[in-house]
C-alpha angles and dihedrals in degrees: 000000000000105000120218136191116202119206118192128136095207106083096209092049092047090050090050093052092047092050092049092053092046090052091048090054107160094137097313114128131186110225100166143021117201126195094202142005096269091052089050093049091054092046091052091056091046101043105024096214121193094224135034118201108193145171119226104225108060134137125260094010121015126218096261092050089048093052091044091053091048090052094045091049090050092233116173096239130126111220126211120186120208106189141167090211116094090190121141092212091058091048090047092054091045091055090048090054092051101256113174099208136012109201127181128224133272086057126198119216092238091055091053092044092053091047092051091050092048088052090059090072092055091047091066091076090053097047096093093049092047088055093056093046090053089051090052092050090049091050092050092048096048105032095092089060092058131076119245093264094054093044091054092047092051092046092050091048093053093047092049090053092048088050089060093046114137113193137159091219113090116241095013095134092047091048092053092048091048091051093047092049091046092053093049091046090050091053091050094049090043090067087068093224124130112253139152113242121210118250114261115252125231090258090235102101119057096209091054091048092050093050091048094053092044088054092050090049093050091049091051092047092052091053094057104098140137098267092052091051091052090052091049092051089053091051092050090049090052090051095048091047089053091050091050090053099040105030091122091063127081096271123183134183089251092054094050091044087056090052089051091045092234135117113268095243094047092045091049090052094048093044092055092045094053101036098033090231139075122263091251093051092047092049091048090050092054092047094050092050089052090046092053089056090052095046092062086068106087093207093062117085122218094248090050092052090049092053093044092058096046106268113136095187121057094201089052091048091051092049094048092045092054093045091055100037105026089235139076121253089253092050088050090054092048089052088055090053095252 
């Protein structure tokens, strides 16, 4: 599946884009919906999508700033702008920042479909880097399940593979190492304990790089103790309580991370570790349970139930409902004798 994040501050336009992409299908999958550029930036570092579809004018960080930051960070993401501004200066900046497509509103589904397929060609050059980033995410998610010897072996294996990386994109190896170091550092700081971090190397000598990452890993391991785990459990409980009370609102990982007073990426990691599911899957599970309670009322229509529990797209609600219950909402109602 080709994973996509959509960034658009207007709810109805974002919903329209999401629905178009879902109708296109063909291996394209929405993994995140952002209400502004800052939200999108955090989602990118949490989800590592292959494609970003974004508006230009958004609060906190606009679409051009977002694409510029992606380009400057060397992230392996293809960017598509969908804008209401037929302005040459905007298009010129977009090209300078490496945008793949610049589409104008109102947008037809076929236009978006063609743009997504053209983007597949550009994605080929990012494929290798995406693979390493997925390995890093997997390592960060699983390392607490391993003993120290296995963690070190896995870390060494990943670094040796990155060392052999051959890519046409300048600075790719350095970018991957910076991201990896940043994620480990974020996990260390997220434990809210005082610690001295090792100085970052110049990324030129493999032995220095290996020693640096080993030191980070040792620091993180030392910080894992019983009191920290108790604090984390309390934070996750606070987050799940908030979801239970506000599931009908437009909740995002960024919003719940703010409630928990953690960075989005660290919160997403902790949430998955302690609930055995991603934030999105947990939220969908709560919403579907609430929807089932509504659907037993014969005066509530399916689309009304979907809206009441926080879904902005009926097709997406139907798909999630079936995935979690093995039946459509209508089949569920029939089974209840309605």
